[in-house]
C-alpha positions in Angstrom: 116.7 84.5 64.2 117.1 80.8 65.3 120.2 81.8 67.2 118.4 84.7 68.8 115.5 82.6 70.0 117.9 80.0 71.4 119.0 82.3 74.2 116.9 83.2 77.2 117.3 87.0 76.8 116.6 86.8 73.1 113.4 84.8 73.5 112.3 87.1 76.3 113.1 90.2 74.2 111.3 88.8 71.1 108.2 87.9 73.2 108.0 91.3 74.9 108.5 93.1 71.6 105.8 91.1 69.9 103.4 92.0 72.8 104.3 95.7 72.5 103.9 95.7 68.7 100.5 94.0 69.0 99.4 96.6 71.6 100.7 99.4 69.4 98.8 98.2 66.4 95.6 97.9 68.4 96.0 101.5 69.7 96.7 102.8 66.2 93.6 101.0 64.8 91.2 102.0 67.6 92.5 105.5 68.8 92.2 108.6 66.6 95.6 109.9 65.4 94.7 113.3 66.9 93.9 111.7 70.3 96.1 114.2 72.1 94.3 117.3 70.8 90.8 116.0 70.4 90.5 114.0 73.6 93.4 114.0 76.0 93.6 117.8 76.1 89.9 118.3 76.0 88.4 118.5 79.5 84.8 118.0 78.2 85.7 114.4 77.3 86.6 113.5 80.9 84.0 115.7 82.7 81.9 112.7 83.9 84.9 110.7 85.3 85.9 110.9 89.0 89.0 112.9 89.7 92.2 111.4 91.0 90.9 108.0 92.0 92.8 104.6 91.9 92.0 101.7 89.6 89.1 99.3 90.2 91.3 96.3 91.1 92.4 98.1 94.2 89.1 97.0 95.8 90.5 93.4 95.8 93.3 94.5 98.2 91.1 96.6 100.5 89.0 95.5 103.5 86.4 98.1 102.7 85.7 98.4 99.0 85.3 101.8 97.4 82.2 102.6 95.4 82.5 101.8 91.6 81.8 104.3 88.9 78.4 104.0 87.1 77.3 105.7 83.9 73.8 105.2 82.7 72.9 106.4 79.2 69.7 106.0 77.2 68.5 107.2 73.8 65.3 105.3 73.2 62.9 105.4 76.2 61.9 102.3 78.0 58.2 103.2 78.1 56.0 105.8 76.5 52.6 106.8 77.7 50.3 109.7 76.9 49.3 112.2 79.5 46.9 115.2 79.2 49.8 117.5 78.2 51.3 115.1 75.7 53.5 112.0 75.4 55.8 111.2 78.4 59.0 109.3 77.7 60.5 107.3 80.7 63.9 105.9 81.2 64.6 103.5 84.1 68.2 102.7 85.2 68.5 100.1 88.0 71.5 100.4 90.3 72.7 97.9 92.8 74.6 99.8 95.5 76.6 97.8 98.0 79.4 100.0 99.0 79.9 101.3 102.6 80.8 104.8 101.2 78.5 107.2 99.4 79.1 108.2 95.7 81.6 111.0 95.1 79.2 113.0 92.9 76.0 112.8 90.9 75.6 114.4 87.4 73.0 114.5 84.7 73.4 115.3 81.0 70.8 116.1 78.3 71.5 116.2 74.6 69.7 116.6 71.3 66.3 118.0 72.5 63.9 118.8 69.7 60.4 120.2 70.0 57.9 121.8 67.6 56.2 124.5 69.7 56.3 124.2 73.5 59.5 123.1 75.3 59.5 119.8 77.2 60.0 119.3 80.9 62.5 116.8 82.3 62.2 115.2 85.7 64.6 112.8 87.4 63.8 110.9 90.6 65.7 108.5 92.7 63.9 105.4 94.2 65.7 104.0 97.2 65.8 100.5 98.6 63.6 101.6 101.6 60.8 102.5 99.2 61.3 106.3 99.5 61.4 108.3 96.3 62.9 111.8 95.9 62.9 114.1 92.9 66.5 115.2 92.4 66.2 117.2 89.2 63.7 119.3 87.4 64.5 121.2 84.2 62.3 123.1 81.8 64.0 123.3 78.4 64.6 126.8 77.1 61.7 128.1 75.1 61.9 129.9 71.7 63.9 133.0 71.4 62.5 136.2 69.9 62.2 135.8 66.2 63.1 132.1 66.3 60.9 129.7 64.3 60.4 126.0 64.9 61.2 123.3 64.9 63.5 124.1 67.8 66.8 122.3 68.6 68.5 122.5 72.0 71.7 121.0 73.5 72.9 119.6 70.2 76.4 121.0 69.9 76.8 121.6 73.7 74.9 119.2 75.9 73.4 120.4 79.1 75.3 119.0 82.1 74.3 119.6 85.7 76.3 118.6 88.8 73.5 117.5 91.1 75.8 117.4 94.1 76.1 121.2 94.1 72.9 122.2 92.3 70.8 124.6 94.4 67.5 123.0 93.3 68.8 119.6 94.3 70.0 120.8 97.6 66.6 122.3 98.3 64.9 119.0 97.3 67.2 117.0 99.6 66.5 119.5 102.4 62.8 118.9 102.1 63.3 115.2 101.8 65.2 115.0 105.1 62.6 117.1 106.8 59.6 115.0 105.5 61.0 111.5 105.7 63.5 111.7 108.6 62.1 114.8 110.5 65.6 116.4 110.2 65.7 120.2 109.9 69.0 120.8 108.1 70.4 124.1 107.0 71.7 124.5 103.5 75.3 124.7 104.9 74.8 121.3 106.5 73.6 119.8 103.3 76.2 121.4 101.1 78.7 118.7 100.1 76.5 115.9 101.6 73.8 115.6 99.0 75.2 112.2 97.9 75.5 111.0 101.5 71.9 111.9 102.3 70.4 110.4 99.1 72.3 107.2 99.5 72.0 106.9 103.3 69.9 107.0 106.4 70.4 109.0 109.7 72.9 107.2 111.9 71.5 108.5 115.1 74.8 109.9 116.3 74.1 113.4 115.1 71.5 115.2 113.0 74.0 115.6 110.1 75.4 112.0 110.2 74.2 109.5 107.7 75.1 105.8 107.3 75.2 104.3 103.8 72.0 102.5 102.7 72.8 99.6 100.4 70.4 97.7 98.2 68.5 98.2 94.9 68.1 101.8 93.7 66.3 103.0 90.6 66.9 106.2 88.6 63.8 107.3 86.9 64.1 109.9 84.1 60.8 111.3 82.7 60.5 113.7 79.7 57.1 115.4 79.5 56.8 116.3 75.8 54.1 118.5 74.2 53.7 117.0 70.8 54.2 113.6 69.1 57.3 114.8 67.1 59.1 116.1 70.2 62.1 114.1 71.4 65.0 113.9 73.9 67.9 112.4 72.0 70.1 111.3 74.9 69.9 111.1 78.7 73.0 110.3 80.8 73.1 109.9 84.6 76.4 109.5 86.4 76.9 108.1 89.8 80.5 109.0 90.6 82.7 106.3 92.1 85.9 106.3 94.1 87.7 103.9 91.7 87.9 103.9 87.9 89.3 101.8 85.1 92.4 99.7 85.1 94.9 102.6 85.8 92.7 105.2 87.7 92.4 108.8 86.8 94.4 112.0 87.2 93.2 115.3 88.7 91.3 116.2 85.5 89.5 112.8 85.4 91.5 111.6 82.4 91.6 107.8 82.1 95.3 107.1 82.6 94.9 103.7 81.0 94.0 105.3 77.7 96.9 107.8 78.0 99.4 105.1 78.8 98.2 103.0 75.9 98.5 105.8 73.4 102.0 106.6 74.7 103.1 103.1 73.6 103.2 103.6 69.8 104.6 107.1 70.4 107.5 105.7 72.4 108.1 102.9 69.9 107.9 105.5 67.0 110.4 107.8 68.7 112.8 104.9 69.6 112.7 103.2 66.2 112.8 106.3 64.0 115.6 107.9 65.9 117.6 104.7 66.1 117.1 103.8 62.5 118.1 107.3 61.2 121.1 107.8 63.5 122.3 104.2 62.8 121.9 104.7 59.0 123.9 108.0 59.1 126.6 106.6 61.4 127.0 103.4 59.4 127.2 105.2 56.1 129.7 107.8 57.2 131.7 105.1 59.1 132.0 102.9 56.0 132.9 105.9 53.8 135.5 107.1 56.2 137.2 103.8 56.6 137.1 102.7 53.0 137.8 106.0 51.1 140.5 107.3 53.5 142.4 110.4 52.7 140.6 113.8 53.0 137.2 112.1 53.2 138.4 110.2 56.3 139.9 113.2 58.0 136.9 115.4 57.3 134.4 112.8 58.6 136.4 112.1 61.7 136.9 115.7 62.6 133.2 116.4 62.2 132.5 113.3 64.3 134.8 114.5 67.1 133.1 117.9 67.1 129.6 116.6 67.1 130.4 113.9 69.7 131.5 116.5 72.2 128.4 118.6 71.9 126.2 118.2 75.0 122.9 116.9 73.6 120.6 117.5 76.6 121.4 121.2 77.1 121.1 121.7 73.3 117.7 120.0 73.2 116.5 122.2 76.1 117.8 125.3 74.3 116.2 124.4 71.0 112.9 123.5 72.5 112.8 126.8 74.4 113.6 128.8 71.2 111.5 126.9 68.6 108.9 125.5 70.9 108.1 121.9 72.1 107.8 119.5 69.2 108.2 115.8 68.8 109.9 116.2 65.4 112.5 118.6 66.9 113.3 116.1 69.6 113.8 113.3 66.9 115.8 115.6 64.7 118.2 116.5 67.5 118.6 112.9 68.6 119.4 111.9 65.0 121.7 114.8 64.3 123.9 114.2 67.4 123.5 110.4 67.8 125.7 109.1 64.9 129.3 110.0 65.8 130.0 107.1 68.1 128.9 104.5 65.6 130.8 106.2 62.8 134.1 106.0 64.7 133.5 102.3 65.6 132.5 101.3 62.1 135.5 103.1 60.6 137.9 101.0 62.8 136.2 97.8 61.6 136.3 98.8 57.9 140.0 99.7 58.1 140.7 96.1 58.8 138.3 94.8 56.2 139.5 96.9 53.2 142.9 95.2 53.1 141.7 91.6 53.3 141.9 89.3 50.2 138.1 89.3 49.5 137.9 93.1 49.2 141.1 93.2 47.1 139.8 90.5 44.8 136.5 92.3 44.3 138.4 95.5 43.5 140.6 93.8 41.0 137.4 92.6 39.1 136.5 96.3 38.6 133.8 96.7 41.2 132.9 100.3 42.0 133.6 101.9 45.4 129.8 102.1 46.1 129.4 98.4 45.3 132.3 97.4 47.5 131.1 99.4 50.4 127.4 98.5 50.4 127.4 95.0 48.8 130.5 93.5 50.4 131.6 95.5 53.5 128.1 96.4 54.9 126.9 92.7 55.1 129.9 91.8 57.2 129.4 94.5 59.8 125.6 94.3 59.7 125.2 92.1 62.8 127.2 94.6 64.8 125.2 97.5 63.3 121.9 95.8 64.2 123.1 95.4 67.8 123.9 99.1 68.0 120.5 99.9 66.5 118.8 98.0 69.2 120.9 99.7 71.9 120.1 103.2 70.4 116.3 102.8 70.6 115.8 102.8 74.4 118.2 105.8 74.6 115.9 107.8 72.4 112.9 106.7 74.4 114.5 107.7 77.7 115.6 111.0 76.2 112.1 112.0 75.1 110.7 110.8 78.5 113.3 113.0 80.3 112.5 116.0 78.2 108.7 115.5 78.8 109.3 115.1 82.5 111.1 118.5 82.4 108.0 120.0 80.8 109.6 120.3 77.3 107.7 117.6 75.5 105.1 118.1 72.8 101.9 119.0 74.6 99.7 117.8 71.7 100.8 114.2 72.0 100.4 112.4 75.4 103.6 110.5 76.3 104.7 108.5 79.4 107.1 111.3 80.3 104.3 113.9 80.2 102.0 111.8 82.4 104.9 111.6 84.9 105.5 115.3 84.7 101.9 116.1 85.3 101.8 113.9 88.3 104.8 115.5 89.9 103.7 119.1 88.9 100.3 118.7 90.5 101.6 117.1 93.6 100.4 113.6 92.9 103.5 112.0 94.5 103.1 114.0 97.7 99.4 113.0 98.3 99.9 109.4 97.5 98.5 109.1 93.9 100.8 106.1 93.2 98.7 105.0 90.2 99.6 108.3 88.5 103.4 107.9 89.0 104.3 104.2 89.0 102.6 102.8 85.8 104.3 105.3 83.3 107.6 104.6 85.0 107.1 100.9 84.7 106.1 101.2 81.1 109.3 103.2 80.3 111.4 100.5 82.1 109.6 97.6 80.4 110.1 99.1 76.9 113.8 99.8 77.6 114.2 96.3 79.1 112.7 94.8 75.9 115.3 96.4 73.7 118.1 95.5 76.2 117.0 91.8 76.1 117.1 91.9 72.3 120.6 93.4 72.4 121.8 90.7 74.8 120.2 88.0 72.7 121.8 89.2 69.6 125.3 89.0 71.0 125.8 85.3 70.0 124.8 86.4 66.4 127.4 89.2 66.4 130.1 87.1 68.1 130.0 83.4 67.0 132.3 82.5 69.9 129.4 83.0 72.3 127.2 80.5 70.6 126.3 77.3 72.5 128.2 74.2 71.7 131.1 76.2 70.2 
């Protein structure tokens, strides 16, 4: 280890590997193990995210910043007062809007509504910086069904979500607001798709349907008119969709690419380390046995190695995944089953020289068994070389899995960097300029492969003492 850290590549490789391992441990401790099935492949999880937007730090590079993404969520109301019909719960969400572009969408979600007899009424209003206020949402919770007895529970398993940008009632309210406040008679077709622009803007004067952004302090007011003291609205969420999101942006489904890339890290390390360890163990064991035992065992192992070494692995992998189905374990099995012959042949040639030296002959004369000679005396001498080959094999396995996922043959239940790349290419992300969807997974693959390569370069002085400094 001291010799490894003395070299620049070794120190860089160890540092990068430590950072990757820390990040992988963090992901495994925070993310659920079924993240792929329960979250990544579940559109409901990402429904409130903007679609195909770049990361937030892109605003630092642009002259005109894009609107950020805002999510307001409340469980306990800010104020409670009693009206003639019953208690009224009120949530207030302040919003400072300073972007020159309107929001990309508006959405509201209600969950865990409970009432004893009469259903509550939910009202949402938007208070603008110019003092004008507009009611953008009105919803009467569904009443009791025939034969249903109270207390009644609504939106517990499946929350109610309404896209205000396309909601007919919201469009009508915006139409009335434009007529009353700005004296603009707009048709429904003129408002469609421009609800956010009208709510967060003022007429520009160029045309009746042109609105300039209105920046300043907004307030979202949510009121739940309940009918009895025990009634409640468990959760209220209001989303003001932005044009940037997170550290890595989102894909066309709104999935947070940063989370997908982070989860792909331990998967990549797992594939590389497991495939490299198993193939190296098999190759080393067979190589030592072939070189030391000789005779029929040597001939048999070498002929099998020649056959397996000449089998094209990539076409075989594609064929197996088509027949059996995409699976991460199938990929690892094929990489291990066909990744050992090269090391076996190289280790055999090294053992052939070792078995005739005086140390091995002395140990044999003392009555040591073949197994003891092979694994207690020959293996330690070739271990530095085996370790170097182990490090070289890990990035090959990672790149193989990434290539298969890029071809659409990866395990769909586990998000990997190759799958993210494949989805970006398949949905046309590269052609429309979604660089944040393509570049980061490619860089992660290169960085991980570079880490193992630096470790391999740093271990060369350990394997070959002639390369050490000062010698």
